[in-house]
Each structure stands twice: as structure tokens, then as C-alpha cells.
C-alpha positions in Angstrom: 0.0 0.0 0.0 2.8 2.4 -0.9 1.6 5.9 -1.7 -1.6 5.6 0.4 -2.5 7.4 3.6 -4.8 5.9 6.2 -6.8 8.4 8.1 -8.7 7.3 11.2 -12.4 8.2 11.0 -14.0 9.7 14.2 -16.1 6.5 14.6 -12.9 4.8 15.7 -13.6 1.4 14.1 -13.3 2.4 10.5 -10.3 3.5 8.4 -10.4 5.5 5.3 -7.8 5.3 2.5 -6.8 8.6 1.0 -4.9 8.9 -2.2 -1.9 11.1 -2.3 -3.0 14.8 -2.5 -6.5 14.0 -1.2 -7.3 15.8 2.0 -8.7 14.3 5.1 -12.3 14.9 6.2 -12.9 18.1 8.3 -11.9 17.7 11.9 -9.4 14.8 11.2 -5.7 15.2 11.3 -3.9 14.0 8.2 -0.8 11.9 8.6 2.3 12.9 6.8 2.0 12.2 3.1 4.0 9.3 1.5 5.8 9.3 -1.8 3.5 10.8 -4.4 5.2 8.9 -7.3 3.7 5.5 -6.3 0.2 5.1 -7.5 -2.2 3.4 -5.0 -3.0 -0.3 -5.4 -6.2 -0.6 -7.3 -7.0 -4.0 -5.7 -5.3 -3.9 -2.2 -6.8 -7.3 -1.1 -6.2 -9.0 -4.5 -9.7 -10.2 -5.0 -9.5 -10.4 -8.8 -8.3 -13.3 -11.0 -4.7 -14.4 -10.7 -2.2 -12.4 -12.6 -0.8 -13.8 -15.8 2.7 -13.8 -14.3 1.5 -16.2 -11.6 -0.2 -18.4 -14.2 2.8 -18.5 -16.4 5.0 -19.4 -13.4 2.9 -22.5 -12.8 1.4 -21.3 -9.6 -2.0 -23.1 -9.3 -5.2 -21.2 -8.7 -6.2 -22.2 -5.3 -9.8 -22.0 -4.2 -12.3 -23.9 -2.1 -12.9 -26.6 -4.7 -9.2 -27.3 -5.1 -8.7 -27.4 -1.4 -11.6 -29.9 -1.0 -10.2 -32.1 -3.7 -6.7 -32.1 -2.1 -8.2 -32.9 1.3 -10.2 -35.8 -0.2 -7.1 -37.2 -2.0 -5.0 -37.0 1.2 -7.8 -38.5 3.2 -8.0 -41.4 0.8 -4.2 -41.9 1.2 -4.5 -41.6 5.0 -7.3 -44.1 5.2 -5.3 -46.6 3.1 -2.4 -46.2 5.4 -4.6 -46.6 8.5 -5.9 -49.8 7.1 -2.4 -51.2 6.7 -1.5 -50.1 10.3 -4.7 -51.8 11.6 -3.9 -55.0 9.7 -0.4 -55.1 11.2 -1.7 -54.4 14.7 -4.5 -57.0 14.4 -2.2 -59.5 12.8 0.5 -59.5 15.5 -1.6 -61.0 18.2 -2.9 -63.6 15.8 0.6 -64.9 15.3 0.5 -66.1 18.9 -2.3 -68.4 18.0 -0.1 -70.3 15.6 1.6 -73.0 17.7 4.7 -73.2 15.5 5.3 -69.4 15.8 4.3 -69.2 19.5 7.0 -71.8 20.5 9.7 -70.7 18.1 12.8 -69.1 19.5 15.6 -67.0 17.9 18.9 -67.1 19.8 16.9 -68.1 22.9 14.4 -65.3 22.6 10.7 -66.1 21.7 10.1 -65.2 18.0 7.1 -63.0 18.9 9.3 -60.8 21.1 11.9 -60.6 18.4 9.3 -59.6 15.9 7.9 -56.9 18.3 11.4 -55.6 19.1 13.0 -55.6 15.6 10.4 -56.4 13.0 7.7 -53.8 13.7 9.8 -50.6 13.5 10.9 -51.0 9.9 7.2 -51.6 9.0 6.2 -48.3 10.6 9.0 -46.5 8.9 8.0 -48.0 5.5 4.4 -47.1 6.1 5.3 -43.5 7.1 7.3 -43.1 3.9 4.5 -44.5 1.8 2.0 -42.1 3.4 4.4 -39.2 2.8 4.9 -40.1 -0.9 1.2 -40.4 -1.5 0.4 -37.1 0.2 3.1 -35.3 -1.8 1.9 -36.9 -5.0 -1.6 -35.7 -4.3 -0.2 -32.1 -3.8 1.8 -32.3 -7.0 -1.3 -33.5 -8.9 -3.2 -30.5 -7.6 -0.5 -28.2 -8.9 -0.8 -29.7 -12.4 -4.6 -29.1 -12.6 
């Protein structure tokens, strides 16, 4: 907002934008004027369509529809990841029901303990990377639309 002056209106809650050279309303004190060579911004809150420079640079137009589509895509990815986590969590106790696995030992340690100690963490890391890749892929796909 270079080149604009804001003058407080006597109502207190409002603000009035004055162009350079424009005087304040009677009874109001005018702040010092800015540089008169800068024209005021015609659209200070940028409510119009995106500029051609942003379009050419590949910046996607973001709006409510695009945001909802991105949230839906990431929710689908998260629900798939949650299903995998649930299957792993539900499957681990079921291994104890298999007699061969329940009685197996690795270097004197029960196999189920070894799986819980060393086998689950790599699965969580792999699932986390999968979720990250899918979420980033959904964001990139939104950028191409």
C-alpha cells in the first residue's frame, strides 16, 4: 500500500484510505504524506483473478474446490495407510495363536518378542514413507490441474 495514507475516522472502528494529495475529512488530522510517485494499489486485497505472471510461473489457482479435492485425496491416502496399520496391529496377536510361531525361538528369545522388538519398527518407517509419498503426490497432482 505504498503511496496511500490511512486516516482514522472519528467513529474509531473504520479506516479511510486517501490517495496522495487528497485531504482528510474536516476535523481529522492528516498523517504525513507518502511518496507521491507511487500510485495506490487498485486492488489492495487482491480479489481479482490471478495475474498472468503467476499463471505462467505455474502457480496453481487455489480455491475452495481445489482445497476440498486435495483434502479428499489426502484423506484417501491416510485411510489406506490406516488400514495397513490396523492390519499389522491386528495380525501381530494372531501370530501367537499359531503354535509353531508361538513356540519358536531365535537365539533363545521367543520369536514374537523378536518380531515386536525388531520387525515392527521397519514396517512403521516404511508405512510412514508410503504415506508421505502419497500425500506429496496428491499435492503435486493438484499443482498440475
